[in-house]
C-alpha positions in Angstrom: 14.1 -12.4 13.3 16.9 -13.2 15.8 14.6 -14.2 18.5 13.4 -16.8 16.3 16.8 -18.4 15.5 17.9 -18.2 19.1 14.4 -20.4 19.9 15.2 -22.6 17.0 18.7 -23.3 18.1 17.5 -23.9 21.8 14.9 -26.5 20.6 17.5 -28.3 18.4 20.0 -28.7 21.2 17.6 -29.7 23.9 14.6 -31.1 22.0 16.0 -34.0 19.9 17.1 -35.8 23.1 13.6 -37.4 23.5 13.9 -38.7 19.9 17.6 -40.1 20.7 16.3 -41.9 23.8 13.6 -43.6 22.0 15.8 -44.6 19.1 18.3 -46.1 21.6 15.5 -47.8 23.2 14.1 -49.3 20.0 17.3 -49.9 18.6 16.8 -47.6 15.3 18.3 -44.4 14.0 17.0 -41.1 15.6 16.4 -39.8 12.3 13.7 -42.3 11.7 12.1 -41.2 15.0 12.4 -37.5 14.3 10.8 -37.8 10.9 8.0 -39.9 12.2 7.2 -37.3 14.6 7.2 -34.7 12.2 4.8 -36.6 9.9 2.6 -37.5 12.9 2.4 -33.8 13.7 1.3 -32.8 10.1 -1.1 -35.6 9.6 -2.9 -35.1 12.9 -2.6 -31.5 13.2 -0.5 -31.1 16.3 -1.0 -34.5 18.0 2.5 -35.6 17.3 3.9 -32.5 19.0 1.7 -33.0 21.9 2.8 -36.6 22.1 6.2 -35.5 22.0 5.9 -33.0 24.8 4.2 -35.7 26.9 7.0 -38.0 26.3 9.6 -35.4 27.2 7.8 -34.6 30.3 7.5 -38.3 31.2 11.2 -38.8 30.6 12.2 -36.0 32.8 10.0 -37.2 35.6 11.4 -40.9 35.2 15.0 -39.3 35.4 14.6 -37.5 38.7 12.8 -40.5 40.5 15.1 -43.2 39.3 18.6 -42.1 40.1 21.4 -44.5 40.2 22.9 -44.7 43.7 26.4 -45.9 43.9 26.2 -47.4 47.4 23.4 -48.0 50.2 24.8 -44.9 52.1 23.6 -42.7 49.5 20.0 -42.6 50.6 
């Protein structure tokens, strides 16, 4: 049971960042985005979770490619 709580804590710390970034982009609360993903997952039997993972992967790739450089000499 302890492994379950460790996994839950890990996903709560790192998993909600996707919802927060989507909410910031749309100008709404993150709680609304989280509940939307939750309802979408239950209604479509897992599609919402797959979509969440895809968006998390895409944001990670975007962050790796588009880094802010402070000057021209940081190439």
